[in-house]
N, C-alpha and C positions, 0 to 999 in steps of 0.2 A: 344443296339441291332442294327446291321447294317441293312441299308435299300437298296433296289433295286427297281427301277421303270421299269415296263414292259409295252411296248405299243404293242397292238395287235388288230386285228379286233374283234368287239364285237361278231360276229357270229362264231368266231374260238376259241371256248372255251376249248375243250377237252385237247389239248396239253398244253395250258398256265395254265389251272387249275391244271393239274398234276405237271407242272413245279413249280407253286406257292406252292403247298403242299409239294414237296420235298425240296424246299428252306426253307420254314417255319420250317420243321422238323430239319433243321441244323441251326436254330437260325436267319434266315433272316426275316425282316419285309418287305413284298412285297406290293407295291402300283401298282394297275392295272389301266390302262387307255386305251381307244379305240382310234385308229387312226382317227375315224370319228369325235371325239370331237375336240374342239379347245383347245388342251392341254396346250398351252402357256398361255392361259387366264383362265385356269380352276383349279387353285390351284397348278399347276405344272410349276411354273415360273423357269426360267433358273437359277436363284440363288440357288434355292433348289435343282434342278436336278444336278447341278454342284458338289454338296456335296455328291452325291451318285451315284453308277453305274446305267447306263441306258441300257436297253436291249430292242431291237425292233425285233419283230417276223413277218416276212413277210408272207402274205397269199400265198396259193399254186396255184395261176394262175397269169399269167403276167398281165392280164387286171385289176385285183384287186390289183396288187402290185404297179402299176405306181403312183396312187395317194398317197399311203403310202410312196413311196420314196420322194415325194415332202415334206411330213411332216418331214422325216428324214433329208432332206436338211436344213430345218428350224432349227433343233437341231444342225447341224453342223455349220450353220451360226452363232449360238449363242455360239459356242466354246466349245460344250459339247462332250466329248469322249463317244462313244457308241460301243456296240457290236451288230451285226445283225445276226439273224438266217434267212436262206433262204432255200427254197426247193432245193433238190439235182439237179434238172434239170436247175436251174437258177443261175445267178450270178448278182452282182450289176454292173451297168454301170461303166465304167473304171474311169470316173472322180471322183467317190466316194473315190477311193483309194487315200490315202495321205491327205484326208481332215478331219482326226480325227476318221475314223472308226478303232477302236482298233483291232477288229477281226471279221472275217466272218465265221460262222459255218453253214455247210450244215446239214440239219436235215431230218430224216425219222422216221416214227413211228416204223419201224422194229428195229431201233437201238436207241431207246430213251435213254437208259442207257449211251451210248457212247456220245450222244449229251449233256445230263446232266452233265457228267464228264467234257466236254469241257467248258460248262457254269461255273461250279463250279471252275475250274482251273483259269478261268479269274476273277471271283469274289474274289478268295483268293489271286490273284497275285498282283504285280509280285513276283513269287516265287524265292527263291534262285536257282542258277544254279544247285545245288546239291540235290534239293528236287523236288520230283514229287508225283503224287497220282494215285490211281485206285479207282473208284467209280462206284458201280452198284446198284442204288436205289431199283431195283426189286429183288435183291438177298443179299444185305448187308444193314442192318439197325442198328445192335449193334454188331459189330465185336469184338470178344473176343480173339480167338486164331488165329495165323498166322504161316505158315511154307512154306519155299520156296521149289519149285521143278523146276530147271532149270530157265526159264524165268517166270514161272507161280508162283502164290501165292495161297496156300490152306487157306481158311478162314472159321473159325467156327463162326456162328452168332447165338447168344442166342435169338434173336427176331424171326427169321425165323426158328430156330432150325434145321439147316442143316450145312453141310460142302460143300463149293462151291470152284471150281477151277477158279481163275481169271487170265487170261492171258493178254498180252498187248491189244488184240483185241477181243478175244473170252472168254466165260465163260460157266460153266456148273456145275450143282448140282452133287456132288459126292456121298454124303450120306445124305438122308432126314430122317425125323422122329425121330430126337434126342430130348433130354430134357435139355434145357439150356446148350449146350456145352460151355466149356471154353477153356483152353489152349489145343493145339494139337502139335504133333511132327511127322514128316515125316522122316523116315530113309530108303533111297532107295525107295522101293515100300511098305513099311509097315507104315501104319498110326495108331497113338495112339491118343485117345481122352479122355479127362476128361468130361464124360457125367454127369454133376453136379446134376441136379434135379433127375436123375434116380439112384443116388448113385452107380455109376459104372464106371469103365474104360473100353473102348472098344479098341480092336486091330483088324485091318483088313488089307487085302492086296489089292492093287490097281490093276485092270485089266481093260484095255480099258476105263480108266478114271472113273471107277465105283468101289465102295467098294465091295469087295468079302470076303467070309469066315470071317464074322464079329463075334468075340468072346468076351463076356463080362468077366470082372474080378471084382468080388463083394466082395471078402474077402482077406485081407492081415494080415497074422498072425492070431490071434483069433478073429478079429473084422471085421464086414462088413464095407466097406469104406463108408464115410458120406460126401456127397457133395464135392467130390474131385475137385480141380481146375486145377491141373497141372500134367503132366506126361512127363518126359524128358529122353533121352538116348544118351549118347555119350561115346566113349572110353570104351565100354563094361560095362558101369555103368548106372543103372537106378535110378531115383529119382521120387517119387510120393508125391505131396502135398495132403495129406488126410485131408482136411481142417477142417471139423466139428468135426473130432476126435483129432484135435490139434497135429498132428504128421506128420513126414515126413519119409517115408519108403525108403530104398535104397537097391540096389543089385548090386554086382560086378561080373565081369567075365562072363557076359551074354549079348547077345543083343536080347534075347527072353523073353518077360515079362511073358510068360506062364511057363517058366522053372526057374524063378528067385527064389533064396533063399533070403527072405527078412529079413533085419535088420532095426533098427530104429535109427535115429539121436537123440542124447540126449544133447541138449544145457544146459548150467548152469542155464539159466532162461527158463522155459518150454515155448514151442511155444504157440501162440494164433492164431488160424485160419490162418495158413500159406497158401498163395495162389500161390506162384511162386517158381520155382527152375531153376538152371542153372548148367550144369555139364561141366567141361573141363578136360583136361588131368590129373590135379593134385587135384582138389578141387570140392566141391559141395557147391554152394551158395543157400540160401533160403531167399525168401522174407517173413519174419515173420510179417504178415500184421497188426494184431491188436496189436503187440507190437512196431510197427512203426520202424522197424530196418531190417538190413541185417545180416545174420549169415553166416560165412564161415567154412567149415569142410574139413578135409582130406578125401580121399576115404576109410580110415579105420574108419571113424566116429568120429574122434577127433575134437572137436571144436577148431578153430584157432583164430577167432576174431568175435566180434559183433560191428556193426557200426550203429549209428543212434538213434534217439528218436523223439517223437512227436513234429512237428513244421514245419516252412516254412524257407527254406534256405539251405546252404550247411550243409551236414550230418544230415539234418532233413527231416522227412517224415510224410505224412498223408496217411496211408494205401498203402504201396508199394505192387503191385500186380504181378510184373514180373520182371525178371532179364535176361539179355542176355549179351554175352561177344564177343569182337572182338579184337584180338591182346592183348594189354595191357589194354584195356578199358572195363569198365562195364557200361551198360545202365540200368536204373531203371525206371520202369513205376510207377509213384507216383500219384495214382488215384485222391485223393481229392485236392491235390495241382495242379492238371491238368498240370503236367510237365513231361518231359523226362530228368532225371538228368543223367549226365555223370560223371564218376569217372575213374581215372587212377591208375593202379597197378604198383609197381616197378618191376624190372627184377626178383627178388626173389618173386614169386607170393605167395608162402606159408607164411601165417601169415604176409603179407606185408601190411603196412598201405595204405589206399586209399587217393588219392589226388583229391579234388573236381575240376572239369574242367568247368562245366557250364550246361546250358540247351540247348537241341536241339530244334531249331525252335519254340521258345516261342511265343504264340499267334496264331500260325498256328496249331501245334499239341496240341489239347486242352484236351483230356482225353485218354491218351495212355493206352492200356491194353496188347494185345498180341505183342510179339517181336520175330523176327527171322532174322538171318544174313545168307547170302549165300556166296558161294565161290568168288563171284565177288565184295565182300566188300560192299554189299548193305544191308541195315537194313530195313525190313518191320515193320511198326507200325500200329496196329489196333487201330483206334480212335473212341471210342464209342460216343463221342459228335458230331464230324464231320461226322460220319457214313461213313468212308472211310478207305483205307489203304494207308498210306504214304510210300514213298520209299526214303530212304536217302542214297546218295552216300557217304560213310563214309570218304574216304580219304580227299576230299576237304572240307567236313563238319567239320571234326576235325581240319584241318589245319586253320580254321578261328578262333579258340579259342586263 
């Protein structure tokens, strides 16, 4: 478990206690110490601190800040790299710059989520140039579904049970009151949601950043849907992972789920709790989760190939839960292996064998679930362990393999 040391004033607890709680929820052990104590002689020797990040939180008045800065100078004299949080109306004296201050983050209570995002970005870094993140601890705790809209990412969170729109700077809840929502899909202004615990699919239109005309779909064929995990639509083809019914429904020649004429994919080996689907111009891919494999079908429902079995490594999976595609590449969220696997298809995508490429951002992306690619070649990844959404610039990321 990684460790971070936070120095703050003893009487300035609200902000730092919230900071500690949100870091602990993401797997960090947090050591707290007050500026008033003699921290260099109180179990926080420089050798220990040099092995873990150090975060200093300045008080909100200049008079109280000055003695704290003297303690920060002692840390800098000891050669320790630190990050300092300061109130928005203040800055550090100019001589602090260039002395090992890694970053200076201006903080306000009104924008705590953005401050925490900057803190986490520093703790996770240095990140590759092609990797970024969006984190809103007050709105994202267990992100399951993601879908791009321009520069914004719509995120389904199964803990907070809502869909929220996360922009580069702003965020807003779009649809509250859900029941463990999982994968989502946004097609123009129509949002589809696999509302898992309610045994339903939801389809709604977006108006002024709020969901309107929300309509449930509870029956496909002769059965009620049972804990569905995914609904996708592309190229006038729908695919629904009706998970606890162990089936995948599909419909062609429509982009209106309410008018769909449903059929069912029939693999040679029956599905076991399929959780994810991906539709492109030629094929439908299914994450056959409890069979630990991927299955490819034509739009006519013909099985083309099945890839994978239980295990760790290339062509091996432990509960794949999502598939997404970009150009000739497939991305697979492998939940228990805590990896985002990358495969390449040949030019003839129908029934073409997959070539294992590697893992994206191993050790950083820790429990991928929702996946979505936009027109700017960026992949959004909902990470249920890091409790954030990663953003991968795919062209430079793939070029590194």
